[in-house]
Structures are given as C-alpha cells and as structure tokens.
C-alpha positions as CSV (number, residue, x, y, z in Angstrom):
1,M,-18.9,4.6,42.7
2,S,-20.4,6.4,39.8
3,K,-17.8,9.2,39.8
4,V,-15.2,6.3,39.4
5,T,-16.8,5.3,36.3
6,G,-17.1,8.3,34.9
7,K,-13.1,8.7,35.5
8,N,-12.7,5.3,33.7
9,A,-14.9,6.7,30.8
10,Y,-13.1,10.0,30.5
11,A,-9.5,8.3,30.9
12,L,-10.5,5.6,27.9
13,I,-11.9,8.3,25.5
14,H,-8.7,10.4,26.1
15,N,-6.3,8.0,26.2
16,N,-3.5,8.7,23.7
17,G,-2.5,5.1,22.8
18,L,-6.2,3.9,22.6
19,N,-7.0,7.1,20.2
20,L,-4.1,6.2,17.7
21,L,-5.0,2.6,17.8
22,W,-9.0,4.0,16.7
23,L,-7.1,6.6,14.3
24,I,-4.8,3.8,12.4
25,L,-8.2,1.6,12.1
26,M,-10.6,3.9,11.1
27,L,-8.0,5.1,8.3
28,T,-7.3,1.6,7.4
29,S,-11.0,1.1,7.1
30,A,-11.2,4.1,5.0
31,S,-8.6,2.7,2.6
32,F,-9.7,-0.2,2.1
33,G,-13.4,0.8,1.9
34,I,-12.4,3.4,-0.8
35,V,-10.5,1.1,-3.0
36,S,-12.9,-1.8,-2.8
37,L,-15.7,0.6,-3.7
38,V,-14.0,1.7,-6.5
39,I,-13.4,-1.9,-7.4
40,M,-17.2,-2.3,-7.1
41,I,-18.3,0.8,-9.2
42,L,-16.2,-0.8,-11.9
43,A,-17.5,-4.4,-11.6
44,V,-20.8,-3.2,-11.6
45,G,-20.0,-1.0,-14.5
46,D,-19.0,-4.0,-16.6
47,V,-15.5,-2.4,-17.2
48,Q,-13.4,-4.5,-19.4
49,I,-9.9,-3.5,-18.2
50,L,-11.0,-4.6,-14.3
51,S,-11.6,-8.6,-15.3
52,W,-8.4,-8.1,-17.6
53,S,-6.4,-7.0,-14.5
54,I,-7.8,-7.8,-11.1
55,G,-10.2,-10.5,-12.1
56,Y,-8.0,-12.4,-14.7
57,I,-4.8,-12.1,-11.9
58,L,-6.8,-12.7,-8.6
59,T,-9.4,-15.5,-9.3
60,S,-8.8,-16.2,-13.2
61,G,-12.4,-15.1,-13.7
62,T,-14.7,-12.0,-14.9
63,N,-16.3,-8.9,-13.4
64,D,-18.8,-11.3,-11.5
65,V,-16.2,-13.1,-9.5
66,V,-14.9,-9.6,-8.4
67,R,-18.3,-7.9,-7.6
68,T,-19.2,-9.9,-4.5
69,P,-16.0,-9.9,-2.5
70,S,-15.6,-6.0,-3.3
71,I,-19.3,-5.3,-1.8
72,V,-18.2,-7.1,1.2
73,I,-15.1,-5.7,1.8
74,T,-17.1,-2.0,1.1
75,V,-19.9,-2.9,3.5
76,I,-17.3,-4.2,6.4
77,C,-15.2,-1.1,5.9
78,A,-17.9,1.2,6.4
79,V,-19.6,-0.6,9.3
80,V,-15.8,-0.5,11.4
81,F,-15.3,3.0,9.9
82,V,-19.0,4.0,11.6
83,L,-18.0,2.2,14.6
84,C,-14.6,4.5,15.0
85,I,-16.5,7.7,14.4
86,C,-18.9,6.5,17.2
87,K,-15.8,5.8,19.4
88,N,-16.8,7.8,22.5
89,K,-20.5,6.7,22.3
90,I,-19.4,3.0,22.8
91,I,-16.7,3.8,25.4
92,R,-19.3,5.6,27.5
93,A,-22.2,2.6,26.7
94,V,-19.4,-0.2,27.7
95,V,-18.4,1.7,31.0
96,K,-21.4,2.4,32.2
97,D,-22.1,5.6,34.7
C-alpha cells in the first residue's frame, strides 16, 4: 500500500499541469511582493512622491495609509512564495507514504 502512495506523490510532483500552476503562483507572488515591498520602502522612507501619486489617487491619504496594506501584501506574498518553494515537501507531507 505504501508503494501506491509513493507513486501518487511522485506523480503529483512531476505533473506538468500542477507544476505550471505552482510556477504561475510563484511568479505572481514574487511580482506582487516586489512591487509592494518597493511601495512599503517608499512609504517608510516618507518619500513625498508616493503620497502624491499612489496614496492620493487610491486612498486620498498619505504615506501612513499606504504603509499598512503594503506591509500586509508583502508578508502574504512572501508566505505564498515560500510555500511554492516547498512544493515537493508539502506534497509528500499531504500524500503520506
């Protein structure tokens, strides 16, 4: 019975469709994470152009209004990226041998 689950884990790890989804998720989380990290650094550094552009257009506020959502998005994207990196270990943990 354990050989069957081992084959299932191997099949899931080497499934091209599933790997494509993991790759898209990883690239998306990295892209959004980098953009939100740059926005967070600009907000923490109190760069005035940030509040004039993003803060004013989106929230009619200042850097303080932009800082918290960018921190939250950066953390979420980092967690998703780490989960994508650990894909094989997650699949092996879910499909027990």
